[in-house]
C-alpha positions in Angstrom: -11.4 24.9 -17.3 -12.4 21.2 -17.4 -10.6 18.6 -15.2 -7.6 16.9 -16.7 -7.2 13.1 -16.9 -3.9 11.4 -16.6 -3.0 7.7 -16.3 -1.2 6.5 -13.6 -0.2 2.7 -13.7 -3.5 0.8 -13.0 -5.5 4.2 -12.0 -7.2 6.4 -13.9 -7.4 9.8 -11.7 -9.3 13.2 -12.7 -7.9 16.1 -11.2 -9.9 19.0 -10.5 -7.3 21.5 -10.9 -5.5 21.8 -14.4 -2.0 20.1 -14.8 0.6 22.4 -15.6 2.1 22.4 -19.3 4.9 20.2 -20.0 3.8 18.2 -16.9 3.9 14.5 -18.0 2.9 12.3 -15.4 1.9 12.0 -11.4 4.9 11.3 -9.6 3.4 10.2 -6.2 0.1 8.8 -5.1 -1.3 8.1 -1.5 -4.4 6.0 -0.9 -6.6 6.7 2.0 -9.8 4.5 2.6 -13.0 5.9 3.8 -13.3 9.5 2.6 -15.4 10.7 -0.5 -14.1 12.8 -3.1 -14.2 16.5 -2.1 -13.6 19.7 -3.9 -10.3 21.2 -2.7 -10.5 24.4 -0.5 -9.8 27.3 -2.4 -6.4 29.0 -2.6 -4.2 30.7 -5.2 -1.8 29.1 -7.7 -1.9 25.8 -9.4 -1.8 22.6 -8.2 1.6 20.6 -9.0 1.3 17.0 -10.0 3.6 15.4 -7.4 1.8 16.8 -4.5 -0.5 14.8 -2.3 -3.3 12.9 -4.1 -5.5 10.7 -2.5 -7.0 8.0 -4.8 -10.5 8.1 -2.9 -10.3 11.9 -2.0 -9.6 14.0 1.2 -10.5 17.0 3.0 -6.8 18.1 2.7 -6.4 21.5 1.1 -3.7 19.9 -1.3 -6.1 17.4 -2.9 -6.9 17.7 -6.6 -8.6 14.4 -7.2 -12.1 14.1 -8.7 -12.3 10.3 -9.1 -10.7 7.2 -10.0 -10.6 4.1 -11.7 -8.8 1.4 -13.9 -7.1 2.9 -16.7 -8.6 2.5 -20.2 -5.2 3.4 -22.1 -2.8 2.6 -19.6 0.8 4.2 -20.0 3.6 1.9 -21.0 5.4 0.0 -19.2 2.4 -1.5 -17.4 1.3 -4.9 -16.4 -2.3 -4.1 -14.7 -4.1 -7.1 -13.3 -7.5 -5.3 -13.5 -7.3 -4.9 -17.0 -4.9 -7.6 -18.3 -5.0 -10.8 -16.9 -1.4 -11.7 -17.3 -0.3 -13.9 -14.2 0.5 -17.5 -15.5 -2.7 -19.9 -15.4 -0.1 -22.4 -13.1 0.5 -19.7 -10.5 -0.4 -20.5 -7.0 -3.5 -18.7 -6.0 -1.8 -16.8 -3.2 -0.1 -15.1 -6.1 -3.6 -14.1 -7.6 -4.1 -12.4 -4.4 -0.9 -10.3 -4.4 -1.5 -9.0 -7.9 -4.7 -7.2 -7.0 -3.2 -6.6 -3.4 -0.2 -4.9 -4.8 -2.4 -2.7 -7.2 -4.0 -1.0 -4.4 -1.3 0.0 -2.2 1.0 3.0 -2.2 3.1 4.2 -5.0 6.2 6.7 -4.6 8.2 8.4 -7.5 10.9 6.3 -8.7 13.5 9.3 -9.3 13.8 10.1 -6.0 17.0 9.3 -4.3 16.9 7.4 -0.9 17.6 9.2 2.1 20.8 8.6 4.0 19.3 8.7 7.7 19.4 5.6 9.3 16.2 3.8 9.7 15.8 2.8 13.5 15.4 -1.4 13.8 12.0 -0.4 15.6 9.4 0.6 13.2 6.3 0.7 15.5 5.5 -0.4 18.9 2.0 1.2 18.8 2.5 3.1 22.2 1.0 6.3 20.0 -2.7 5.6 19.0 -2.1 7.3 15.4 1.6 7.7 14.7 4.4 5.1 14.2 7.7 5.5 15.8 8.9 7.5 12.9 6.1 10.1 13.6 4.2 9.0 10.5 0.6 8.1 10.7 -0.6 4.6 10.0 -2.8 4.0 6.6 -5.4 1.4 6.6 -6.2 0.9 2.9 -9.3 -1.0 1.8 -10.1 -2.7 -1.8 -12.4 -0.3 -3.1 -10.5 0.8 -6.0 -10.3 -2.9 -6.9 -13.7 -3.2 -7.0 -14.3 -5.1 -3.5 -16.2 -3.8 -0.5 -14.1 -4.8 2.5 -14.0 -2.6 5.6 -11.6 -2.6 8.9 -11.1 -0.7 12.1 -7.7 -0.6 13.8 -7.1 0.6 17.5 -4.2 0.8 19.8 -4.5 -0.2 23.2 -1.7 -0.6 25.8 1.0 -1.0 23.2 -0.9 -3.4 21.0 -2.3 -2.6 17.5 -6.0 -4.6 17.0 -7.1 -4.9 13.4 -10.1 -6.6 12.6 -12.7 -6.3 9.5 -14.6 -8.3 7.2 -13.3 -9.3 3.7 -16.0 -8.6 1.0 -14.7 -9.7 -2.4 -16.1 -8.0 -5.8 -17.1 -9.5 -8.6 -14.2 -11.9 -10.0 -11.6 -10.2 -7.8 -10.1 -11.2 -4.2 -10.4 -8.9 -1.1 -7.7 -7.4 1.0 -7.1 -4.7 3.5 -3.6 -3.4 4.1 -2.4 -1.7 7.1 0.6 0.7 5.7 3.7 2.1 7.7 5.2 4.5 5.7 9.5 5.1 6.5 9.4 8.7 5.6 7.0 11.8 4.9 5.1 11.4 1.6 6.5 7.9 0.9 10.1 8.9 -0.1 12.5 5.8 -0.1 15.1 4.8 2.8 18.1 2.6 2.8 17.6 -0.5 4.6 20.8 -2.5 3.4 21.9 -2.9 6.9 19.0 -4.9 7.6 18.1 -8.5 6.7 14.2 -8.3 6.9 11.0 -7.4 8.5 10.5 -8.7 12.2 7.2 -8.3 13.8 5.6 -9.6 17.3 1.9 -10.8 16.0 -0.7 -13.0 16.9 -3.0 -14.4 14.4 -6.9 -14.6 15.4 -8.8 -15.3 12.0 -7.7 -15.1 8.4 -4.8 -15.1 6.5 -1.8 -12.2 6.9 1.3 -11.3 5.1 4.0 -9.0 5.2 4.9 -6.8 2.3 7.8 -4.1 1.7 7.1 -1.5 -0.9 9.9 -0.1 -3.0 10.1 3.1 -5.2 11.9 0.9 -8.0 8.9 -1.1 -8.5 6.9 0.8 -11.0 3.7 -1.7 -11.7 3.0 -1.9 -8.0 4.0 -5.8 -7.8 5.6 -5.3 -4.6 7.9 -8.0 -2.8 5.5 -10.0 -0.4 6.2 -12.8 1.9 4.1 -15.8 2.1 1.1 -15.9 4.7 2.4 -16.2 8.2 2.0 -19.4 9.8 2.2 -20.7 13.4 -0.4 -21.0 16.1 -3.4 -19.0 16.4 -4.5 -16.9 19.6 -0.8 -16.3 20.6 2.0 -13.9 20.1 4.7 -15.2 18.2 7.8 -13.6 16.6 8.0 -13.6 13.0 10.9 -12.9 10.8 10.4 -12.4 7.2 13.7 -12.1 5.2 14.1 -9.7 2.3 15.3 -12.4 0.0 12.5 -14.5 0.5 9.9 -12.2 -0.3 8.4 -12.4 -3.9 6.5 -10.6 -6.7 3.3 -11.6 -7.8 3.1 -11.5 -11.9 6.3 -9.9 -12.9 9.7 -11.0 -13.5 11.1 -12.3 -10.1 14.0 -9.9 -9.0 15.5 -9.3 -5.5 14.3 -6.8 -3.0 15.9 -3.5 -3.7 16.8 -2.5 0.2 18.1 0.8 -1.0 14.8 2.1 -1.7 12.0 0.8 0.8 8.9 3.2 1.1 6.9 1.6 3.4 5.8 -2.0 5.3 2.5 -3.3 4.8 0.5 -5.8 6.6 -1.9 -7.4 4.5 -5.3 -9.6 5.1 -6.7 -11.1 2.1 -9.2 -13.7 0.8 -11.4 -14.9 -2.0 -14.5 -15.3 0.0 -16.8 -13.2 2.3 -15.1 -13.7 5.7 -13.9 -12.2 8.9 -10.4 -11.5 9.9 -8.5 -10.4 13.1 -5.2 -10.0 14.4 -3.0 -7.9 16.9 0.6 -6.7 16.7 2.9 -5.9 19.6 5.7 -4.1 17.6 7.2 -4.4 14.0 10.6 -3.4 12.8 13.8 -4.7 11.1 16.6 -7.3 12.1 
């Protein structure tokens, strides 16, 4: 049977397994950099949409993606920056960055109810080389799906996360690298109404860095993002980014829905080829 194509927001994905009859859309997408698409391991039974799908492919046996690209006939409602430039001309360049950055980051199904278990104030102290304090793997997402060629590495040493890399914009698009911390397995939303915002201890070394919060109620990838972190470079500083001050890039401005938070993302970005680096001692909520 031939592969099945489905449109999901700004991405067109081609599945290696047939879509079950009556299934309308993929409910969940995870992005993972640095791996080429591979055929899934043989197993019995059809793959169900809503299972784990990596946009750049994965050796995971549940992977059913063959390739991905901008949707030619996107499903409504949608406002994709890669296909329809809809950001007002007067908008600040920073908002243009966010339009592309948001399009590349994690999306979660909007029909899921937020989990009731309270999220602890400390999301990650980087004491584990691979997992945050919630036991979830950190993700480092690049901009390949948006047409750029940025690369980065992350490592943990003595409780400090170091992220270094190079931003390489594609033709007509900015570059970004995002370090993503999920709050629950498979990107399920969590209720953070007991908190005011994101808190982190960070050392800026080179380049721009901002905090972004993903929520399940945002369906066009235009997640709420803070302004670039300011302050003296080369020294650790505590930064607090209130939820109420975070803005969306091209969509109508709405308050961040703290009842449906899926991830906290640290995003480096730029319009010219350049190196970037930063370190994080801890990140959480206040």
